[in-house]
N, C-alpha and C positions, 0 to 999 in steps of 0.2 A: 112183428108189425111195425115196431119203431124204426127198424132198418129200412123197411119198404117205404114208409112215409118220408124218411130222410132222403132215400135215393131218388124218389119221384119228383123231388123239388128241383126246379130248373137252376138253382144256384147252390146245389149240394154235390159233393164229390167224395169218393173214397180214395184213400192213399195207402197202398200196401208196401210194407217194409218188413225186414227181418228183425227189427229192434225198436224199442222206444228210448228216447233220451230227451234231456232238456234242450239240447242243441237242435234236435229234429223238430220238436214241437214249436220251438221258437221260430224257426225259419218257415214252418208251414203256416204259422200265424201271420208272419210278415209277407209271404208271397201269396198264399191262397186267400186268406181273409182280408188283410189290409190293402193289398194291391189289386186283387181280382174280385173282392167282395163275395167270395164263396165260403160256404160252411163245409168243413171237411170232417171226415172220420178216419182216424188212423187204425188200420187193421193189420194184423201180424200174419206172416207166412200163408198158410192155407185157410185162414178164417174166411168163411163164405161172405159174399156180398149179394144183395138182391139182383136178380136177373134184369139186365137192361140198364143197370147203373153204370156211371162212368167211373173208372178206377185207374189211377195212376200207379205204376209199379216202379219201386225204387230198389235197384240191386236185384230184382227178381224178374225173370223173363215174363213176357206176356203183358196183359193190361191194354187199355186204350192207348196209353203213351208210356214208353219205358225210359227211365233215366238210370245211368250207371251210378253206383255207390262208391265214392272215392275213399270212404272210411272217416272223413273229417267230422261227420255228424255224430259219431259215436262218442259218448262222454269220456271214455277212457283214452281217446286219441290224443296222444301227447307229442306227436311228431312235429318237427319244425316245417310246416307245410309251405310250399312255394306255389304261387299262382301265376299262370301265364294268361294274360287277358286276350280276348278276342270277341268278335261279334258272332260269327258263325261257328267258331271253334275256340274253346278255351280249355284249360287243363289245370289240374291240381297234382302236385308232386310231393310225395311223402318221404323222399330220400331213397326209395327203392322202386316204387311203381308210379307211373304217370297215368292218370285217369282223365279222359276228355269228356267234356260236356255234361258234367254233374252240375246242373243248373242250381239245385238247392245247396250243394256244398260250396260252390263258388259264391253264391249270394251270401251265404253265412260268413265265408272268409272276408268279404268286403264289409258287410254290416257290423261284424263283431270287431272290426279293425284288427284282425289277427296279426297282420304285419306289424302294427304299432305295439301290441302286446308283447311280441316275442322278438322283435328286432332290436339288437343293441343300439342304444341311443347315440346318434351322431348329430349332436345339436348344432343349430345354426347360431348366429350371433346373439339371438334372443333366448337360447336354451330350448327351442322347439325342435321337433323332428323336422328335418328339412323337407320342403315341398317336393324336391326332385326325387326323393326316395319312394314316392308313391307310384306315379305313372310317368315313364319317360316319353311314351308315344302320345302326342297331343290328341290324336283322334279318339283314343280310349279315355284320356283324361277329360276331354270336353263332351263326352257322351255318357249319360248315366247307364252303365252297362246293365244294371239290374232291370231298368225299365225297358231296355232293348230286348233282353231275354224274355221278360215277362209278356211283352207284346206278342212275341212269337208263340208263347204258350197260350195267350188269350185267344189268338186266331184259331189254333188248333182246337181249343176247348169250345169255342163258338161253333165250330164246324161239327162238333159232337152234340150240339143242341143245348149247351149250357149258356147261361146268361151271366157274363162277366162284366163288372164295372170297368170304367176307364176314367181316370182322373182328368179333369179339365185343365187345359193349358191356360195359364193366366200369370200376369206379372205380379209378384209379391215383393215387398221390400220392408226393411226395418232400418232404424237409425241408431247410431252410437253418438252419444253426447259426451265425448271425451273432455272437450275444452270449450266451455259455453261462451267465453269471450276471448278476444285477442288482447284487449287492453282494459276494459272496465272491470271494476271489482277485484283487481289483482293485489291490492295493498301497496303501501308505500315502499316496502323493501323490494318486492318484485319489480315494481315500476322503475325504481331507481337503478336496480341492477340491469335490467333490460335496456333502459336508455343509455346507460354507460357502455353496454356492449354495442349498441347500434352506433354510438358516437365513435367508439374506438375503431370500428370496421368501416366507418364512413357511410353507413346506410342512411343517407339523409331522407330518402323517400319514406322509410319506415318511421323515422323521427317525425317527419311531417304528418304522416297518417296518425301516429299515436297522439300528437298534439291536437289534431282535428277532432279525434274521437273524445279525448279527455276534456276538451273545451266545449263539447256539445255541438260542434258544427256538423259532424257526420256521425251516423250510427256505427256501432262496433261491427266490423266485417264478419264476425262469427255468430252474432246474435241474429240468427236467420229463421228460426222456427216460428211459423205463423206470419212471417213478413215476406222475405224472398222465397221461402218455401211455404206456399199457402196452407193454411190449416185444414182446409177441405180435403187436401191430399194426405194429410197426416192422420185423420181420424181413424181410430181403430188399429193403427199400426203399432208395432212394438217399438219402444224406445228404451235404450239401456244407459242408465245413469252411472257415471263414475263417481265414487264416494271415498276415494282413497286419500292417502297423505301425499303432500307434495314431494316430488323426487325427479330424477333425470328424465324418466319416461312417463311420469305422472304430473301433468301440468294443469290439471283442472282447478276449479275453485274449491275452497274449504267448505266442507258440509256444514260449517257453522255460519257461513255467509247467508244473510237473510234474503238478499235478492235471489241467489241460487235456490234457496229452499222454497221460495215463493214460486219461482219458475217451474221447479220439479212438480210442485202441487198443481199448478195451472195446466201444464202440459199432460199430467196424468189424468186430468178430467176428460181429455179427448183421446189420449193414447194409452197403450197398454204397457205399464212400466216394468222394467227388469233391472237387475244389477249388472254393471260392467266392472267385474273384479279387477282391481288395479294391477299394473305391471309388478309391483312389489309383493303382491299377494301370492305369486307363483310359488308353489310348494310350501305355502304357509297358511294352513286351514284356519288358524285363529284370526288371521287378517280378513279372510273372506267372510267369516262369521261376523266380525266387527263391522265390516262395510255393509253387509246385509242388514244388520240391526240399525245402522245409521239411516238407511233408506226406509226401513219399516217405521222407524220413529218419525221421520219427516211425513210419511204418507198415512201413518196409523192403519197399516194394513200388512198382511203377510205378502212377501215377495217370493215367487216360485220360479221365476225365469232368470236366466243368466246368459251373458256372452263375455268371454275373457277378452281383456284389453290386449292388443297386439296378437290376438288369437293365441295366447301363450298358455298352452296346457299340454299335459301328457296323459296318455292313456296307460293304465287304468287309474293312476293316482288321483288325477284332477277330477275325474268323474265320481270316484268314490267320495272325495271331499264334498262335492256338490250334493250328493245324496245325504251325507252325514249332517250337513248344516241345514237341510230342509228344502233344497231345490228339486223340482220335478221336471223342469224343462231347460234344455240348453240349446243355444243358437250359434255355437262356435264352430261347427263342422264345415270347413271349407279350406281352400288354399289361401295363404296370405299374399302370394306373389303373382298369381295369374288366375284366369277363369278355370272353372272345372268342378268336378264332383268327386270330392275326397273319399267318400265312402261308397262310391259307385251308384248313388241314388240321389234323386231330387226330392224324394218323399220322406216324411218323418218316419222314424223308427225307434223302437226300444233299444237301449244299449244292453248288450249281453256281456256280462262280466265273466270272462274266460277262466280266470284263475279260480274263481269261486263257483263256476259252472252254474250261473243263475241268470235269469232274466231280471234286470234291475228295475227300479221304479223310476228311471230317468228316461224321458223321451228326447231324442235328438232331432233338431230341426236344421237340415243342411241349407247352405247358401251356395250359389255358384258364381257370383259376381260381386265385386266390391270396388267402390269408387277410388279408394285410396291406392289399391294395387295398380289400377289403371293410371292414376295420376302420377304416382312415383315411377312408373315405367315411361312417362313422358307421353302417354296416349291422351288424345283429346277425348272429350265426351262423345264425339262422333264415332271414334273407334270403339269406345265402351258400348254405345248403343248398337253398333253393328254386331258386336259379339252377343249382345242381349237378343237382337233380332234372330240371329243364327240358332241360339238356344231355344228361343220361343217357337221357331219353326219345327225343331226336333220335338218340343213339348207337345205340339199339336199332332205330330205323327205318333208318338209313343204314349202320350198321356201323362204329362207331369207339368207342374208349375215351375216358373223361373224365379228364384229368390235372389234379390240384390241387397247389399249393405250400403247404405249412404251415411255420410257424416255431415255435420253442420259447418265444417271448417275447411272447405276447399274452394273458397270464392276466387282464387287465382287460377283455378283450373279452367282451361278454355271451354266455354259452353256450360259451365257448372250450373248456372241458374236454371237452364232448361233440361238438365239431365233427368231429374225426377219426374217432372210432367210428361216428358217424352217416354220415359220408361214405363210409367203408369198407363200410358195410352197405347202401349203395344197391342 
């Protein structure tokens, strides 16, 4: 009777396979429940299902829709799998056999970051896995492949009478507050060293700007939140605060600075605070924990969200560290150098720890655009927004949001002041 009631629900489905595994149940949760809004029941081999119910077959002939089983979803599968991306045709190769169009296996490969777990590290200048090692083909990099495949499955299931959800396309953004000010509150030693550097290089315009800010004639060009970036656009958005120690790539204000502490408290009344673990904390869990405690002390609340400074992290070590020190949300999943979908998806997902074969307690929130990567490539905000519009159009077709990262410190980027309002108005 329970199976009949389950099957007659227009948002319920059966999934037939020859095995159960943590990997299989993880990807069924991600694809069928989280992306399609369906309740599913996994049945094995010849286990009966109610007449008239919709049943997907995995590695077993028959069913309403059949998918090949590549083998990657079996927990004992230890092969160094290779993935060849594609829209209409994609494949997984285990060193002996190539299996095409295993949607669930390919989605697992991308979401678990199988490539990052198992590929020898070839670090870039900042110790990260190089962006270019993910997708060479721009068309695959700039389309969330999982959403593309799921849309095809959604259409087939709708034709079978099921009611599948589709995520709304919408612009989403969050902010990193690496460096709150260009000149103010930097302290005598830093001011003196910076002025000496500007003088030695003949950077007279920088010296003039510094004097005008320090003398109170002009506002600090980095102090933009709530002013050049209106607070009504920022309400409810995530903001990630840097609380590290000063260093070559860590140029923010001291966590002891009273102005900075007050700004953190004021912004957190309107926005959703998270930690921006410092550049120096890379591979140093004790520093991440220390910085987390600093932010929690300032706000007198637990902090559960994180985004790594310079997107400097490695899988699985960095994600395990986040879990160990008490984070449940991470917003670092994206490319540092160009637009795109690093995990093949625009939607949030649970991180799967391959080595320990478990679904973690860490939810990953991907982004696909970042102002700094556009600015450093010399692109104007116009080019950035054109890329955002192209992604938004795909989002309307496939059902996914477009998430961008903005910073408070690109006032010299052409069109910077209008980038957030224009993006939010897509």
